[in-house]
GUVO-932985 format. One line per field, with one value per atom (N, C-alpha, C): residue in one letter; x, y, z. Coordinates in steps of 0.001 Angstrom, whole numbers, plus 500000, padded with zeros to 6 digits. Each point is the difference from the previous one (the first is absolute). Example, Ala and Ser with C-alpha at 12.3 -4.5 7.8 and 13.67 -1.06 7.14 Angstrom:
BEGIN
gudo	c(A;A;A;S;S;S) .
east	c(513190;499110;500900;499650;500820;499230) .
north	c(494310;501190;501200;501050;501190;501090) .
up	c(507800;500000;500000;499280;500060;500730) .
This chain:
BEGIN
gudo	c(M;M;M;R;R;R;L;L;L;R;R;R;S;S;S;L;L;L;L;L;L;Y;Y;Y;V;V;V;P;P;P;A;A;A;H;H;H;S;S;S;A;A;A;R;R;R;F;F;F;L;L;L;A;A;A;K;K;K;A;A;A;H;H;H;E;E;E;R;R;R;G;G;G;A;A;A;D;D;D;A;A;A;I;I;I;I;I;I;L;L;L;D;D;D;L;L;L;E;E;E;D;D;D;A;A;A;V;V;V;P;P;P;E;E;E;A;A;A;D;D;D;K;K;K;D;D;D;V;V;V;A;A;A;R;R;R;A;A;A;G;G;G;L;L;L;S;S;S;A;A;A;A;A;A;V;V;V;P;P;P;A;A;A;V;V;V;G;G;G;R;R;R;N;N;N;G;G;G;A;A;A;A;A;A;A;A;A;F;F;F;V;V;V;R;R;R;V;V;V;N;N;N;A;A;A;G;G;G;P;P;P;R;R;R;Q;Q;Q;A;A;A;A;A;A;D;D;D;A;A;A;L;L;L;T;T;T;A;A;A;C;C;C;R;R;R;A;A;A;G;G;G;A;A;A;I;I;I;G;G;G;L;L;L;V;V;V;I;I;I;P;P;P;K;K;K;A;A;A;A;A;A;D;D;D;P;P;P;A;A;A;A;A;A;L;L;L;T;T;T;A;A;A;L;L;L;S;S;S;A;A;A;A;A;A;L;L;L;S;S;S;V;V;V;E;E;E;E;E;E;Q;Q;Q;R;R;R;L;L;L;G;G;G;R;R;R;P;P;P;A;A;A;M;M;M;S;S;S;F;F;F;I;I;I;L;L;L;L;L;L;V;V;V;E;E;E;D;D;D;P;P;P;A;A;A;A;A;A;L;L;L;L;L;L;D;D;D;A;A;A;R;R;R;M;M;M;L;L;L;A;A;A;R;R;R;Q;Q;Q;P;P;P;R;R;R;V;V;V;L;L;L;A;A;A;L;L;L;A;A;A;L;L;L;G;G;G;S;S;S;E;E;E;D;D;D;F;F;F;A;A;A;L;L;L;A;A;A;L;L;L;G;G;G;A;A;A;D;D;D;P;P;P;R;R;R;P;P;P;D;D;D;V;V;V;L;L;L;R;R;R;H;H;H;P;P;P;K;K;K;L;L;L;L;L;L;L;L;L;H;H;H;Y;Y;Y;A;A;A;A;A;A;K;K;K;A;A;A;E;E;E;G;G;G;R;R;R;M;M;M;S;S;S;L;L;L;G;G;G;L;L;L;L;L;L;R;R;R;S;S;S;I;I;I;A;A;A;D;D;D;Y;Y;Y;T;T;T;D;D;D;L;L;L;D;D;D;A;A;A;L;L;L;A;A;A;A;A;A;A;A;A;A;A;A;S;S;S;E;E;E;A;A;A;R;R;R;A;A;A;H;H;H;G;G;G;F;F;F;D;D;D;G;G;G;A;A;A;T;T;T;C;C;C;V;V;V;H;H;H;P;P;P;S;S;S;A;A;A;V;V;V;A;A;A;A;A;A;L;L;L;N;N;N;Q;Q;Q;A;A;A;F;F;F;A;A;A;P;P;P;T;T;T;D;D;D;A;A;A;E;E;E;R;R;R;D;D;D;W;W;W;A;A;A;A;A;A;R;R;R;V;V;V;L;L;L;S;S;S;R;R;R;A;A;A;A;A;A;R;R;R;E;E;E;T;T;T;G;G;G;A;A;A;F;F;F;A;A;A;F;F;F;E;E;E;G;G;G;R;R;R;M;M;M;V;V;V;D;D;D;A;A;A;P;P;P;V;V;V;L;L;L;A;A;A;R;R;R;A;A;A;R;R;R;R;R;R;I;I;I;V;V;V;Q;Q;Q;P;P;P;A;A;A;A;A;A;D;D;D;E;E;E;S;S;S;A;A;A;T;T;T;R;R;R;P;P;P;S;S;S;S;S;S;E;E;E;S;S;S;G;G;G;S;S;S;D;D;D;S;S;S;R;R;R) .
east	c(871774;500157;501270;500282;501067;499893;500718;499370;501626;500857;501023;499682;498895;499904;498599;499688;498496;499725;499337;500191;498706;499906;498926;499393;498639;499632;499030;499724;498800;499008;498402;499179;499237;500133;499028;500599;501115;501128;500038;498958;500217;501433;501161;500964;501352;499469;501040;499027;498889;499377;500850;499758;500117;501353;501106;501137;500327;499180;500187;500483;499584;500115;501297;500687;501319;500989;499922;501254;500956;499393;500890;499783;498768;499920;499424;500823;498921;498780;499690;498649;499467;498851;499495;499265;500377;498790;499348;498687;498902;499720;500647;499565;499123;499229;498756;499830;501283;500321;500652;501297;501013;499957;500203;500371;498740;498718;498521;499557;499991;499333;498450;500062;498342;498873;500106;498930;499900;501056;500357;499560;500025;500050;498650;498667;498929;500409;500560;500028;501428;500617;501491;499039;499202;499461;499128;499288;498979;500899;501207;500686;500715;500117;500361;499894;498862;499017;501169;500400;500886;501137;500830;501199;500562;499349;500641;500978;498688;500217;501097;500031;500818;501722;500079;501573;500515;498942;500427;500216;499875;499942;501662;501223;500790;500759;499009;499960;500377;500012;500277;498914;500105;498852;499384;498476;499672;499409;500662;499295;499458;499277;499436;500130;500687;500035;498979;499118;499022;499697;499409;499836;499748;500661;499389;498579;499678;498948;498618;499066;498423;499825;500812;500707;500093;500634;501155;498942;498495;499310;499616;499473;499661;501152;501227;501313;500543;499894;499975;498871;499137;498860;500152;499808;500948;501319;500639;501171;499805;499151;499768;499134;499036;499167;500902;501019;500578;501253;499971;500994;501113;500757;501209;500189;501997;499987;499821;500544;500143;499468;500309;500049;500979;500295;501071;499359;499814;499452;500685;500018;500946;499083;501073;499938;499173;500602;499843;500355;498879;499782;499655;498791;498605;499626;500623;499624;498326;499409;498414;499383;500906;499479;500437;501481;499773;499304;499492;499586;498163;499771;498507;500170;500883;500376;499877;500998;500079;498243;499669;498240;499233;499893;499606;500549;501156;500428;499719;499850;500094;498517;499039;498756;499585;500874;500192;500709;500831;501268;498918;498855;499707;498587;499407;499118;500687;501564;500403;500434;500585;500598;501231;500605;501500;500962;500987;500868;500034;500394;500346;500874;500133;500688;501471;501162;501270;499752;500804;500348;501231;500096;501453;499721;500265;499839;501564;498935;501354;499864;501118;499792;501055;499033;500447;500012;499810;499997;500655;500772;500661;499430;498604;499078;499906;500017;499647;500880;501719;500967;500148;500124;499744;498876;499120;498948;500164;500954;499983;499894;500605;499911;498193;499369;498689;499122;500480;499389;500511;501415;500134;499362;499791;499272;498345;499501;498714;500208;498935;500090;500475;499534;500177;501236;500869;501144;501110;500283;501143;501329;499806;501283;499970;501429;499634;501139;499339;501349;499708;500730;500104;499848;499190;499379;501093;501347;501257;499253;499520;499454;499337;498547;499151;500660;500797;500860;500545;500594;500963;499012;498988;499548;499279;499497;499575;500975;500856;501192;500570;499156;501088;501310;500802;500803;500396;501339;500155;500150;499289;500589;501106;500863;501509;500268;500804;500364;500224;500746;500361;498842;498972;499180;498291;500505;498768;500706;501507;500811;499016;500002;499936;498316;499331;498694;499555;500524;499685;500462;501515;500711;498621;499597;498949;499165;498988;498887;500636;501331;500417;500168;500437;499727;498572;499234;498915;499010;500202;499746;500511;501259;500682;499567;499764;499506;498791;499243;498485;500079;500855;500066;499630;500214;499037;501336;499470;500847;500922;501058;500551;499888;499315;500950;500295;500880;500510;501553;500428;501525;500352;501190;500381;499991;499264;499842;498874;499722;498593;500519;498494;500132;499254;500029;499580;500918;501410;501007;500516;499426;499902;501231;500638;500786;501025;500887;501217;499809;500069;499685;501251;501423;500913;499967;499699;499695;498472;499407;498804;500280;500746;500045;500946;501207;500787;498986;498949;499200;499221;499681;499402;500667;501599;500507;500241;500097;500222;498792;498648;499084;499402;500738;499639;500928;501370;501051;499314;499041;499254;498738;499933;498645;498725;499997;498875;499794;498665;499525;499957;499573;499779;499881;499747;499608;499034;499479;498940;501014;499023;500908;498780;500519;499051;500198;501196;500269;500825;499348;500536;501092;501049;501648;500444;499258;500250;500224;498665;499276;501653;500675;500978;501065;500723;500714;499572;499041;498809;500224;499372;500068;501795;500700;501114;500391;499936;500756;499076;499173;498681;500085;501119;499923;501303;500428;501071;500927;501095;501199;500504;500557;500567;500785;500992;501180;499534;498542;499309;499376;499213;499317;501478;500539;501757;500319;500152;500228;498836;498851;499152;499883;500160;499797;501338;501063;501043;499913;499430;500098;498829;499057;498869;500755;500237;501109;500737;500448;501221;498921;499339;499281;499229;499615;499235;501159;501129;501136;500525;499319;500449;498890;500475;499397;500215;499121;500437;500514;500606;500749;501310;500582;501062;500685;501658;500644;499757;499717;499971;500623;501007;500423;500559;500590;500715;498691;498701;499115;499308;499441;499145;498436;499499;498787;499140;498776;499078;498505;499353;498578;499346;500311;499727;500741;500966;500757;499535;499675;498859;498823;499179;498932;500183;501274;500145;500317;500580;500029;498764;499136;498982;499003;500161;499042;500644;501349;500121;499736;500224;499399;498284;499374;498677;499138;500556;499185;498395;499263;498556;499407;500818;499410;500130;501084;499968;499068;499758;499113;498638;499394;498876;499775;501068;499528;499923;500203;499946;498455;499107;498771;499160;498823;498736;499319;499224;499172;499028;499934;499075;498729;500180;499258;498416;499399;498473;500120;498330;499767;499664;501285;499679;501485;500000;501174;500728;499620;500817;501352;500801;501550;500806) .
north	c(146216;500701;500845;500335;500675;501368;500892;501481;500575;499565;500995;501168;500444;500890;500071;501290;500591;501248;499903;501118;500672;501027;500765;500616;500044;499760;501260;500984;500741;499266;499544;499422;500534;501388;500656;499957;499423;500368;498571;500054;498742;499949;501107;499639;499312;500345;499135;498537;500288;498607;499072;500058;499616;498598;500635;499404;499535;500291;499924;498459;499140;498671;499411;500768;499432;500956;500579;500289;499135;498763;499202;500373;500774;500474;498990;499468;499014;500430;501160;500571;501413;500143;501098;501038;500815;500919;501146;499799;500745;501220;501013;500937;501205;499847;501091;501359;500261;500638;501290;500401;500968;500329;498697;499739;501026;499688;499857;501692;500969;501259;499675;500775;500234;499757;500216;499821;499050;499309;498089;499130;500136;499198;498911;500790;498848;498672;500859;499610;498455;500741;498658;499243;500339;498825;499329;500377;499015;499123;500446;499292;498632;499980;498897;498677;499854;498581;499388;501030;499510;499785;501396;499828;499377;499770;498483;499101;499082;499078;500055;501159;500274;499951;500589;500144;499236;498961;498638;499139;500537;498441;499611;499941;499674;499665;499894;499526;500851;501257;500937;500025;500574;500094;501261;499971;501263;500695;501271;500850;501538;500009;501694;501288;500759;501264;500562;499970;500740;501274;500752;501314;500043;501070;500269;500590;500220;500553;499898;500579;499383;498893;500320;499262;498168;500060;498718;498395;500587;498266;499723;500920;499739;499607;500429;499657;498515;499845;498546;498836;500458;498816;499622;501520;499438;499076;500511;499014;498915;499258;498790;499311;500408;499687;499495;500605;500117;499270;499043;499267;500114;501309;500615;499067;499790;499217;500596;501518;500566;500997;501193;501414;500591;501481;500744;501574;499746;500824;501588;501050;500844;500962;500505;500649;499202;498531;499530;500748;499942;500547;499632;499452;498980;499201;498949;498866;499621;501052;499745;500318;500711;500274;498647;499559;498544;498774;500143;498980;499953;501246;500578;499288;500429;499912;498576;498954;498360;499556;500698;498981;500638;500978;500484;498593;499928;499086;498891;499385;498451;499724;501108;499553;499667;500595;499864;499135;500012;498440;498882;500047;498972;499245;501092;500669;499206;500169;499663;498857;499291;498645;500375;501188;500012;500246;499710;499869;501640;500427;501154;500667;501388;501091;500121;499838;500926;501471;500682;501235;500376;500925;500743;501432;500101;501427;501065;501288;500820;500623;500127;501302;501101;501381;501166;501252;499664;501333;499206;500653;500073;498972;500713;499201;498264;499909;498765;499264;500315;499346;499332;501208;499592;498920;499651;498980;499143;499922;498781;498612;499686;498416;499577;501221;499382;500256;500789;499733;498477;499547;499373;498494;499784;499010;499908;501038;499647;498520;499328;498599;499745;501066;499876;500808;500642;500228;499530;499646;499526;500958;501257;500630;501497;500702;501403;500551;501061;500912;501877;500840;501208;500827;500533;500939;501527;499900;501058;501340;499970;501490;500875;499042;500358;500139;498851;500291;501019;500203;501586;501130;499877;501215;500100;499209;500061;500465;499352;500789;501505;500559;501088;500025;498701;499836;499623;500119;499599;498247;499174;498533;499734;500081;499884;498558;499311;498447;500335;501095;500073;500425;500192;500850;498216;499524;498416;499104;500312;498063;499753;500824;499773;499178;501281;499560;498315;500077;498732;499009;500096;498744;499616;501076;499856;499054;500412;499286;498576;500143;498460;499346;500170;499672;499178;501367;499704;498587;499922;499089;498453;500268;498540;499594;500751;499890;498948;500712;499216;499050;499481;498989;500400;500988;500741;500266;500257;500246;501515;500184;501716;500396;501025;500999;500555;500457;501682;499694;501247;500163;501038;500231;500977;501590;500332;500929;500403;500756;499887;499916;499222;499387;500766;501606;500801;500089;500046;500402;498141;500106;498384;500238;500959;500480;499098;500100;499563;498317;499301;498569;499654;500311;499632;500203;501147;500148;499375;499836;499288;498549;499302;498698;500134;500869;499884;500194;500996;500122;498680;499292;498781;498677;500031;499203;500108;501716;500241;499585;500314;499621;498365;499628;498335;499429;500598;499844;500314;500831;500489;499015;498905;499191;500406;501222;500423;498439;499820;499355;500234;501232;500431;501459;500654;501588;500247;500922;500738;500675;500290;500579;501082;501004;501005;499855;499279;500037;498168;499341;499386;499285;500990;499718;499682;500253;499440;498575;499628;498488;498789;500045;499203;500212;501007;500335;499424;500313;499385;498920;499276;498426;499549;500444;499417;500384;500989;500582;498673;500195;499463;497986;499689;498488;499347;499212;499436;500023;500485;499487;498464;499970;498774;499404;501034;499872;499695;500543;499601;498592;499935;498721;498972;500108;498810;499930;501411;499352;499407;500571;499088;498679;499614;498693;499007;500631;499342;500241;500538;500326;498703;500010;499483;498663;499361;498827;499350;500973;499712;499893;500809;499663;498999;498862;499167;498545;500407;499381;499933;501285;500699;499901;500225;499687;501784;500778;501128;501002;500793;501201;499311;500522;499808;500678;500299;501292;499176;501042;500029;501361;499317;501340;501112;499583;500953;501118;499628;500277;499122;500395;498983;499807;498733;499914;499325;500991;499415;500057;499870;500159;501287;501089;501250;499654;499872;500266;498676;499087;498407;500497;500881;500650;500945;500632;500860;499454;498639;499446;499201;499738;499255;501100;501250;501008;500561;499657;500388;499011;498229;499033;499614;500725;499778;501337;500937;501553;499388;499244;499867;499774;498853;499281;501510;500604;501269;501111;500439;501076;499542;498690;499745;499628;500472;499913;501510;500717;501355;500354;499795;500553;499292;500941;499627;498844;499121;498998;500775;499365;500250;498875;499095;498798;500326;501045;500040;501395;500697;501449;500570;499569;500445;500591;500598;500504;499324;498800;498786;500048;499843;499576;498832) .
up	c(472832;498914;499850;499106;499567;499708;500370;499812;499958;498714;500086;499387;499242;499019;500034;500237;500438;498668;498600;499218;500170;500358;499861;498507;499588;499117;499946;499472;500078;499288;500512;499545;499587;499205;499333;498600;500155;498574;498949;498887;499263;499771;499532;499367;501168;500911;501240;499936;500264;500684;498706;498496;499094;499911;500696;500055;501581;501310;501266;499666;499205;500447;499685;498878;499405;501115;500965;500619;500992;499956;501198;501252;500794;501103;500613;501328;500772;500300;499966;500430;498913;499683;499772;500785;500437;500940;499178;499239;499696;500630;499953;500900;499482;501424;499642;500658;500286;501154;499298;500479;499535;498259;499696;498423;499234;500578;499362;500278;499095;500314;500071;500936;500632;499049;499049;498647;499123;500087;499784;501087;501081;501084;499930;499569;499825;498792;499005;498708;500592;500503;500265;501146;501018;500753;498922;499291;499210;498983;500043;498608;500863;501444;500630;499448;499737;499851;498399;499571;498833;500213;500807;500459;500081;501506;501037;498907;499169;499580;499008;499217;498884;500638;501162;500493;500492;500225;500554;499228;498833;498709;500511;500069;500473;500931;500640;501480;501233;499690;500695;501317;500976;501152;499528;500311;499517;501452;500434;501172;499499;500527;499613;501406;499416;500987;499976;501519;500051;500160;499871;500730;501307;500952;501642;499749;501204;499959;499264;499873;499720;498925;499118;498696;500336;501312;499965;500122;500573;500267;498333;499652;497911;499423;500540;499004;499967;501420;500639;499825;499802;499395;499104;499129;498557;499620;500560;499783;500596;500790;500743;498708;499226;499446;498626;499988;498644;499842;501560;500207;500483;500112;500654;501028;500316;500870;501291;499966;501107;500022;501093;499729;500583;499471;500197;500617;501558;500690;500347;499402;500757;500816;500764;501036;501526;499701;500884;501731;500653;501616;500814;499842;501183;499870;500841;499817;500074;500409;500038;498556;499629;498323;499176;500360;499299;500149;501313;500126;499254;500119;499445;498801;499236;498729;499693;500932;499607;500353;500636;500407;498795;499476;498770;498682;499955;499064;499906;501538;500318;499419;500217;499324;498742;499026;498553;499720;500773;499510;500555;500842;500569;498412;499939;498458;499185;499794;498386;500431;501171;500250;499730;499903;499846;501002;499722;501073;500466;501165;500907;499627;499664;499573;501075;499349;500769;500015;501533;499539;500129;499282;500210;500496;501252;500411;499841;499524;499750;501068;500970;501052;499457;500379;498933;501446;501211;500832;501497;500625;501097;501101;500166;501062;499489;499067;499144;500068;500015;499725;501638;501247;501083;500549;499403;500123;499361;498929;499260;500149;501305;500342;499931;500837;500149;498461;499023;498628;499398;500563;499230;500368;501323;500911;499113;499544;498899;499330;499990;498994;499011;499140;498546;499535;501384;498977;499791;498769;499235;500244;499766;499940;500492;500320;500282;499133;499419;499213;500530;500054;500538;498741;499939;499033;499904;499103;500769;499627;498875;499541;500660;500520;501100;501694;500329;500879;500340;498620;500480;499855;499332;500103;501518;500494;501525;501163;499385;500976;499558;498945;499505;499447;499651;499598;498440;499763;498577;499777;499242;499709;499726;500576;499517;500772;499528;500888;501254;500553;501292;500649;500086;500281;500224;499056;499721;500520;500165;500506;501384;501124;501474;500043;499177;500312;498724;499181;498887;500774;501093;500826;501389;500762;500600;499633;498805;499781;499858;499093;499422;501629;500588;501378;500495;500112;500131;498928;499176;499426;500001;500188;500322;501531;500766;501108;500211;498928;500076;498802;499695;499021;498421;500019;498450;499048;498781;499027;500036;499648;500091;498442;499652;498731;499862;499143;499542;500202;499667;499925;500978;500496;501115;499132;499170;499218;499159;499189;499731;498518;499534;498804;498733;500383;498638;499242;500438;498893;499693;498165;499841;498988;499362;499082;500162;500874;500469;500425;499090;500270;500974;499890;500787;501659;500032;501466;500195;499185;500652;500263;498989;500531;501397;499919;501173;501962;499352;501033;500530;498940;500260;500533;499183;500828;501458;500585;500882;500857;499635;500590;500243;498716;500624;501044;500407;500504;501980;499877;501111;500340;498764;500256;499546;498914;499627;498899;499608;498969;498944;499635;498775;499854;498716;500322;498575;500001;499275;499360;498444;498787;499090;499740;499011;498576;499233;499135;499524;498895;499792;499823;499720;499923;501111;501167;501337;500403;499422;500345;499959;498906;500197;501000;500203;501107;501196;500069;501404;500295;499005;499776;500080;499338;500433;501575;500795;500917;501053;500145;500780;500254;498832;499792;500483;500776;500443;498396;500451;498523;500088;498975;499663;501013;500612;500919;501580;500016;501329;500095;498562;500054;500288;499213;500172;501308;500550;501429;500866;500141;500436;499719;498821;499928;500561;499945;500371;501746;500310;501838;500325;499348;499889;500096;498923;499907;501195;500083;501243;501261;500371;501116;499988;499211;499749;500646;499821;500603;501566;500424;501136;501256;501529;500732;501052;499961;501052;499027;500626;499081;499653;498497;499471;499537;499575;499140;498612;499232;498690;499179;499520;499146;500986;501048;500587;501120;499939;500693;500741;500931;501231;499405;499666;499338;501372;500334;501183;499398;500696;499711;499039;500249;499588;498149;500167;498793;499008;500399;499378;499585;501003;499487;498839;500034;498927;498442;500341;498716;499206;501147;499948;498823;501004;498922;498693;499678;498955;498707;500564;499208;499683;501216;500006;500349;498940;500017;500270;498975;499863;501522;500492;501074;501221;500416;500743;499876;498587;499684;500494;499489;500790;501160;501082;501042;500848;499126;500176;499584;499133;499544;501023;500072;500647;499059;500714;499863;498627;498877;499025;499315;501355;499402;500157;500070;500084;500539;499312;500296;501231;501076;501359;500233;501474;500462;500693;499986;500978;499550;500755;499282;499956) .
């Protein structure tokens, strides 16, 4: 699964829902949480049965960001019945709570005969960050992301890039250590108006090994899609390296640089991204928690 860009769309807004499938994002996150006023949350949840297939009409993966707290189970089960591929879970902090939610979903998935839903976990406080590897080990977890604004609030800090950089990298390392995808930029996504800065931040994140990022405005989608994909020059280099490797045994020199096993693996990842991405996601062959 390719997740270069994940666009948040308020699940109660007919205006935003109507054009979500036209934005070119790899995934649409139907938001039941922060973007939806309390008075509209029930209506937003009830609308998932229509919204999920609508936003996926052009092939985007449909996720639902559920609420934390008492609404979460009902949000999750409704998203499951609507056909969402996965859940974005805010304030993820307790492996036992994820296990309980997963068990409830398994019953519904088996009843419906649908594949298991994946989880994207939003880590939003320091304690959860320090426990991130335990969270990432939960069988349904597809990816981790830092909730920048809430994390900064928990710290009593401003969500500036220099404040967010270290925790974002720590969470990134935790995700990669457990074979999960890592989503985010080394800054907040709240400032979406400076597209040049956003594109530069996305390129920086990709250089660190992040897989993609969420965004709150459709204007950011194209920049994320471009930044989190190999460039033509990278594809050309990878193809030439692999062509030369087919004629070599062991390490060899290529264009002034030593090429050994890690360099070849990086070249294969550039030319075969789909194969590498499939290795990072949890099994979804049945409505169970088996990997």
